[in-house]
VOGU-3710 file (C-alpha; in Angstrom, 3 decimals, decimal comma):
1> masfnpsrqs> 32,823/-20,091/-79,930  29,144/-18,778/-77,578  29,978/-16,213/-75,012  28,283/-16,674/-71,732  24,902/-14,192/-71,604  24,485/-13,940/-67,671  20,990/-12,296/-68,006  19,596/-14,323/-70,503  20,646/-17,291/-67,549  18,840/-15,710/-65,011
11> inwlflegva> 15,871/-15,622/-67,228  15,573/-18,833/-67,321  15,524/-19,479/-63,361  13,184/-17,299/-63,419  10,641/-18,863/-65,537  11,535/-22,338/-63,496  11,064/-20,228/-60,566  7,415/-19,400/-61,553  6,399/-22,428/-63,178  7,823/-23,868/-59,752
21> ivisillafw> 5,570/-21,747/-58,182  2,357/-22,253/-59,746  2,330/-25,714/-59,908  3,324/-25,214/-55,778  0,090/-23,500/-55,903  -1,949/-25,708/-58,009  -1,243/-28,750/-55,732  -2,020/-26,993/-53,170  -5,212/-26,613/-54,282  -5,665/-30,021/-56,113
31> idawwgerqq> -4,941/-31,213/-51,991  -7,140/-29,086/-50,290  -9,707/-29,922/-52,715  -8,864/-33,571/-52,408  -8,628/-33,007/-48,696  -12,105/-31,280/-48,669  -13,977/-33,855/-50,905  -12,595/-36,699/-48,760  -13,547/-34,722/-45,340  -17,150/-33,983/-46,765
41> rddervvlqs> -17,379/-38,032/-48,111  -16,208/-39,071/-44,331  -19,078/-36,543/-43,271  -21,892/-38,004/-45,708  -21,128/-41,452/-44,561  -21,433/-40,928/-41,410  -24,511/-39,538/-41,826  -25,840/-42,351/-43,908  -24,934/-45,066/-41,385  -26,692/-43,031/-38,762
51> llddlrqkkv> -29,642/-43,257/-40,853  -29,375/-46,970/-41,754  -29,236/-48,025/-37,856  -31,667/-45,612/-37,204  -34,473/-47,278/-40,262  -33,544/-50,879/-39,659  -34,729/-50,302/-35,686  -37,761/-48,246/-37,895  -38,240/-51,551/-39,545  -37,938/-53,607/-36,343
61> tlaadrrhre> -40,957/-51,335/-34,703  -43,307/-51,216/-37,315  -43,303/-55,087/-37,238  -43,542/-55,036/-33,749  -46,353/-52,250/-33,873  -48,232/-54,661/-37,072  -48,334/-57,460/-33,960  -49,046/-54,757/-31,474  -52,160/-53,631/-33,593  -53,391/-57,042/-35,038
71> avlesttkll> -54,199/-58,353/-31,069  -55,719/-55,001/-30,022  -58,130/-55,068/-33,513  -58,815/-58,852/-32,889  -59,668/-57,824/-29,504  -61,890/-54,934/-30,176  -63,143/-56,901/-32,765  -64,227/-60,187/-30,654  -65,594/-58,028/-27,859  -68,415/-56,153/-31,305
81> raatdadhrl> -69,032/-60,008/-32,803  -70,060/-60,888/-28,565  -71,927/-57,672/-27,893  -74,243/-57,912/-31,303  -74,144/-61,545/-32,228  -75,748/-64,205/-29,680  -73,158/-66,660/-31,067  -70,527/-65,622/-29,920  -71,009/-65,535/-26,372  -68,118/-64,777/-24,107
91> sndeidslig> -67,536/-65,905/-20,821  -66,765/-62,917/-18,062  -63,058/-63,876/-17,624  -62,836/-63,458/-21,726  -64,502/-60,401/-21,304  -62,050/-58,991/-18,871  -59,362/-60,333/-20,948  -60,706/-58,202/-24,240  -61,421/-55,024/-22,745  -57,989/-55,244/-21,141
101> giswyegesa> -56,318/-55,859/-25,159  -58,059/-52,786/-25,871  -56,836/-50,336/-23,200  -53,578/-50,461/-24,785  -51,918/-48,119/-27,432  -48,892/-46,966/-28,910  -47,249/-43,632/-29,095  -46,018/-41,822/-31,881  -42,546/-41,315/-30,348  -41,104/-44,687/-31,541
111> wesaplnslm> -41,374/-43,225/-35,115  -39,460/-40,134/-34,109  -35,928/-39,425/-36,211  -33,679/-37,892/-35,236  -31,690/-38,401/-37,998  -33,882/-38,556/-40,413  -34,961/-34,691/-38,776  -32,020/-33,327/-39,198  -31,483/-34,058/-42,606  -34,415/-32,993/-43,647
121> mggssslvsn> -35,021/-29,781/-41,235  -31,624/-29,645/-40,157  -29,867/-28,163/-43,548  -27,672/-31,506/-43,948  -28,988/-32,672/-46,948  -26,417/-31,311/-48,876  -24,266/-33,855/-47,503  -26,158/-36,717/-49,587  -24,475/-37,004/-52,616  -27,018/-39,659/-54,299
131> vmllqklssl> -29,948/-37,236/-55,473  -32,180/-40,334/-55,952  -31,108/-41,329/-52,202  -32,340/-37,852/-51,077  -35,502/-38,109/-52,619  -36,654/-41,564/-51,071  -35,727/-40,032/-48,013  -37,751/-37,255/-48,297  -40,713/-39,187/-49,482  -40,157/-41,130/-46,501
141> hvsitrlryd> -39,752/-38,448/-43,883  -43,882/-37,438/-45,187  -44,397/-40,579/-45,093  -43,439/-41,203/-41,632  -45,203/-37,446/-40,458  -48,754/-39,089/-41,954  -47,764/-42,068/-40,160  -47,093/-39,973/-36,614  -50,288/-38,067/-37,457  -52,623/-41,743/-36,810
151> yrneerfhhn> -51,057/-42,506/-33,880  -51,626/-38,502/-32,456  -55,797/-39,632/-33,609  -54,828/-43,381/-31,792  -53,432/-42,076/-28,058  -56,168/-39,135/-28,053  -59,141/-41,256/-28,583  -57,299/-43,680/-25,409  -56,779/-40,360/-23,302  -59,800/-38,317/-24,281
161> ilipyliyna> -62,555/-41,042/-24,976  -61,856/-44,945/-24,570  -60,303/-44,056/-21,213  -62,616/-42,233/-19,324  -65,244/-44,095/-20,886  -63,631/-47,135/-18,768  -62,880/-45,003/-15,320  -66,924/-44,406/-14,981  -68,423/-47,592/-16,870  -65,833/-50,664/-15,709
171> nlaqinmsie> -63,757/-51,561/-12,832  -59,866/-50,310/-13,978  -58,097/-52,153/-11,553  -60,129/-56,102/-12,180  -59,936/-55,538/-15,740  -56,314/-54,834/-15,476  -55,141/-57,938/-13,488  -57,084/-59,412/-16,350  -54,192/-58,616/-18,321  -50,997/-60,740/-18,646
181> hepgdpemry> -48,639/-59,779/-21,552  -48,780/-56,674/-24,041  -50,916/-57,669/-27,418  -48,944/-59,253/-29,809  -45,930/-59,757/-27,534  -46,208/-62,764/-24,861  -42,774/-62,088/-24,316  -43,194/-58,138/-22,617  -45,466/-59,731/-19,598  -47,874/-56,907/-18,236
191> ffpeikistp> -47,525/-56,852/-13,969  -50,512/-54,808/-12,127  -50,336/-55,740/-8,505  -53,124/-58,437/-6,910  -55,561/-56,288/-5,407  -58,843/-58,695/-3,382  -61,701/-57,118/-5,211  -64,471/-57,939/-2,786  -67,397/-57,618/-5,169  -66,282/-58,321/-8,622
201> rnhsellsra> -67,774/-56,098/-11,576  -69,529/-57,815/-14,221  -68,467/-56,133/-17,607  -70,776/-58,402/-19,910  -73,637/-55,910/-19,441  -71,191/-53,419/-20,865  -71,892/-55,528/-24,138  -75,492/-54,443/-24,383  -74,786/-50,957/-24,054  -74,870/-48,763/-27,743
211> efqsllaaki> -72,686/-46,253/-26,735  -69,691/-49,175/-25,819  -70,790/-51,134/-29,205  -70,243/-47,388/-30,867  -67,204/-46,710/-28,948  -65,570/-50,339/-30,350  -67,025/-49,647/-33,486  -64,512/-46,424/-33,652  -62,119/-48,136/-32,436  -61,781/-50,412/-35,461
221> dlygdlfrpg> -62,406/-47,521/-37,857  -59,340/-45,939/-36,584  -57,416/-48,674/-36,182  -58,292/-49,713/-40,163  -57,438/-46,408/-41,158  -53,873/-47,349/-39,288  -53,736/-50,133/-41,123  -54,990/-48,860/-44,666  -53,059/-45,766/-45,699  -50,321/-45,571/-42,215
231> ylsveeplde> -48,454/-48,421/-42,872  -48,469/-48,409/-46,647  -47,240/-45,570/-47,024  -44,072/-46,150/-44,865  -43,500/-49,769/-45,569  -42,708/-49,585/-49,117  -40,017/-46,138/-48,998  -38,931/-47,661/-45,551  -37,739/-50,853/-47,468  -36,299/-48,938/-50,536
241> aiallevelt> -34,102/-46,299/-47,993  -32,654/-49,094/-46,745  -31,763/-50,947/-49,648  -30,516/-47,653/-51,153  -28,476/-46,631/-47,862  -26,961/-50,134/-47,776  -25,632/-50,110/-51,666  -24,479/-46,198/-50,816  -22,439/-47,640/-47,757  -20,623/-49,970/-49,986
251> r> -19,316/-47,886/-52,444
//
């Protein structure tokens, strides 16, 4: 008949208690890791959704800016052709309207991207687990930075060269009254108070001036720079980043 051994039973219970403690500790670590991973994924989704919303708006901005710039470039080209080619004569009203068309510019503020800047420069890039997506966003950030530099050049040209020239050599009130809407967007009406001008200015004489022709040529060249490297460098990475973000958010 086997004898009862209390010390051996105690050892077995201690072993089982130890195993239970180890398992509970491992389970706690696993739950903590799982919760941390889930929280990180939730944080990542918030960042990615914010980026996607912003980049979709940038795509809308890009299309609107393209229409705007094409309209301004067309007005500038018509004026220069009328100034250098007798076969392209314009009426005084047409000249006023075209000068009004070239007196617009787009600032860089529309391309400010808080989510992208925060990701690239704010230290939150570690939240993005998809390396390919992170690389594409980094490339897009560089392209947008270059585009904003081109916009700043345009803004400086507008404020430092074009408007001062028109202030001293044209009647801006008369020109502004000829503007009906923003270039490239007939839905965006432009409102300027009706002012009675006792002696309207004939702006056709501007077309014969070499400095005005040079100003038009400079603006065409400036817009050519924006159309070539600016838009081309942003459009492709923008579309690719949006596509990758959409896929990533469906996971």
